[in-house]
C-alpha positions as CSV (number, residue, x, y, z in Angstrom):
1,M,95.8,92.7,180.2
2,S,96.2,93.8,176.5
3,P,98.1,91.7,174.1
4,D,101.6,92.7,173.1
5,L,101.6,94.4,169.7
6,H,105.1,95.0,169.5
7,I,105.8,91.5,168.3
8,L,104.5,92.7,165.0
9,D,107.3,95.4,164.8
10,R,110.0,92.8,164.0
11,P,111.7,92.9,160.6
12,L,110.3,90.6,158.1
13,P,112.6,88.1,156.6
14,F,113.2,88.4,152.8
15,N,115.1,86.3,150.2
16,D,118.7,87.6,149.5
17,S,119.5,84.9,146.9
18,P,122.1,85.9,144.3
19,D,120.0,84.9,141.3
20,R,117.1,87.3,142.2
21,T,117.5,90.9,140.9
22,D,115.6,93.9,141.9
23,L,112.6,94.7,139.6
24,A,113.7,98.4,139.3
25,E,117.1,97.3,138.2
26,R,115.6,94.9,135.4
27,K,113.4,97.7,134.1
28,A,116.3,100.1,134.2
29,E,118.3,97.8,132.1
30,R,115.6,97.9,129.3
31,V,115.3,101.7,129.2
32,L,117.7,102.9,126.5
33,T,118.5,106.4,125.4
34,D,119.3,105.5,121.8
35,G,116.1,105.2,119.7
36,S,117.6,102.8,117.2
37,Q,118.2,100.2,119.7
38,L,114.7,100.1,121.2
39,E,112.4,97.2,120.8
40,A,109.9,97.8,117.9
41,P,106.3,98.2,119.1
42,T,103.6,95.6,118.2
43,Y,100.6,98.0,117.7
44,L,98.6,98.2,114.5
45,H,100.1,100.7,112.2
46,P,97.9,103.7,111.3
47,A,98.4,103.2,107.5
48,V,96.7,99.9,107.7
49,V,93.7,101.4,109.4
50,A,93.6,104.2,106.8
51,V,93.6,101.5,104.0
52,A,90.7,99.7,105.6
53,V,88.7,102.9,106.3
54,A,89.3,103.9,102.5
55,G,87.9,100.6,101.3
56,Y,84.9,100.8,103.4
57,A,84.2,104.3,102.3
58,W,84.6,103.4,98.7
59,M,82.0,100.7,99.2
60,L,79.6,103.1,100.8
61,L,80.2,105.7,98.1
62,A,79.5,103.2,95.4
63,F,76.2,102.1,97.1
64,W,75.2,105.7,97.7
65,G,75.8,106.6,94.1
66,V,73.5,103.8,92.9
67,F,70.7,103.5,95.5
68,A,70.3,107.0,96.8
69,G,66.8,108.5,95.9
70,Y,65.0,105.2,95.4
71,G,62.4,105.4,98.2
72,Y,63.1,103.1,100.9
73,M,66.7,102.4,99.8
74,S,67.7,105.8,101.1
75,L,66.7,104.8,104.6
76,A,68.4,101.5,104.1
77,M,71.6,103.2,102.9
78,F,71.5,105.6,105.9
79,V,71.3,102.6,108.3
80,A,74.2,100.9,106.6
81,T,76.2,104.1,106.8
82,M,75.5,104.4,110.5
83,I,76.5,100.8,111.1
84,S,79.7,101.3,109.0
85,T,80.5,104.5,110.8
86,I,80.3,102.6,114.3
87,M,82.4,99.8,112.9
88,I,85.1,102.2,111.4
89,G,84.9,104.3,114.6
90,S,85.6,101.1,116.6
91,L,88.4,100.2,114.3
92,I,90.0,103.6,114.9
93,A,89.3,104.0,118.6
94,G,90.1,100.4,119.6
95,P,93.9,100.4,118.7
96,T,94.1,104.0,119.8
97,A,92.8,103.4,123.3
98,A,94.7,100.2,123.6
99,H,98.1,101.5,122.4
100,N,100.3,100.6,125.3
101,S,103.9,100.9,124.2
102,T,106.2,100.1,127.1
103,P,109.2,102.3,128.2
104,W,111.6,100.1,126.2
105,Q,109.5,100.1,123.0
106,R,109.8,103.0,120.5
107,P,106.5,105.0,120.2
108,W,106.5,104.5,116.4
109,R,107.6,102.3,113.4
110,S,107.6,102.6,109.8
111,V,105.3,100.8,107.4
112,Q,108.1,98.6,106.3
113,E,108.9,97.6,109.9
114,F,105.3,97.1,110.5
115,L,105.0,94.7,107.4
116,D,108.2,92.8,108.5
117,G,107.4,92.6,112.2
118,E,104.5,91.3,114.3
119,V,101.2,92.7,115.6
120,Q,99.8,92.0,119.1
121,V,96.3,90.5,118.7
122,W,94.3,89.0,121.5
123,G,97.4,88.2,123.6
124,A,99.0,86.4,120.4
125,R,101.3,87.8,117.7
126,I,100.6,87.5,114.0
127,P,102.8,88.8,111.1
128,G,102.2,92.4,110.0
129,R,101.6,91.3,106.4
130,D,98.9,89.1,107.5
131,A,97.3,91.8,109.6
132,F,97.5,94.2,106.6
133,V,95.9,91.6,104.2
134,E,93.1,90.8,106.8
135,L,92.0,94.4,107.2
136,G,93.0,96.3,104.2
137,G,92.5,93.4,101.8
138,M,89.1,92.5,103.0
139,A,87.9,96.1,103.0
140,W,89.0,96.7,99.4
141,C,87.6,93.2,98.3
142,L,84.2,94.5,99.6
143,A,84.8,97.8,97.8
144,L,85.5,96.0,94.4
145,L,82.4,93.7,94.8
146,A,80.3,96.9,95.7
147,T,81.6,98.6,92.5
148,A,80.9,95.4,90.4
149,F,77.5,95.1,92.0
150,S,76.7,98.9,91.3
151,V,77.9,98.7,87.7
152,I,75.5,95.6,87.1
153,T,72.7,97.4,88.9
154,V,73.1,100.6,86.8
155,M,73.3,98.6,83.5
156,S,70.2,96.6,84.3
157,R,67.9,99.5,85.1
158,P,65.6,100.4,82.2
């Protein structure tokens, strides 16, 4: 005798409590048609990435101008350029691939909104100004140090 499989066809109980709203209704409430009322996104602004890339490019340019053509230094500069290219490529590709604005967020924000707002980093949020200083400021500090080092090196050569 086979088991009765029709027992499994009964309706499943579910919670009809009034405090529970449907997930689709909650999401629909957040989707707005007017772009000015949407929540600001929390991704890294492209201008910050451009400032950081420009700082690293200036550093490499300063070093290439001083050390290119001096035997093994050309090889060292080539390796440093490849490492920097990978680092800058990761800096550009990471936020681009991870850009996940939700339907209730605007797909863009101005630089001022970025600086006044927050940035999502590793599950936490930091102020936009801090993110700008950490990325752009550090890159340009390296660029200025590389320029000073290059000037000292050129002045000390016989």
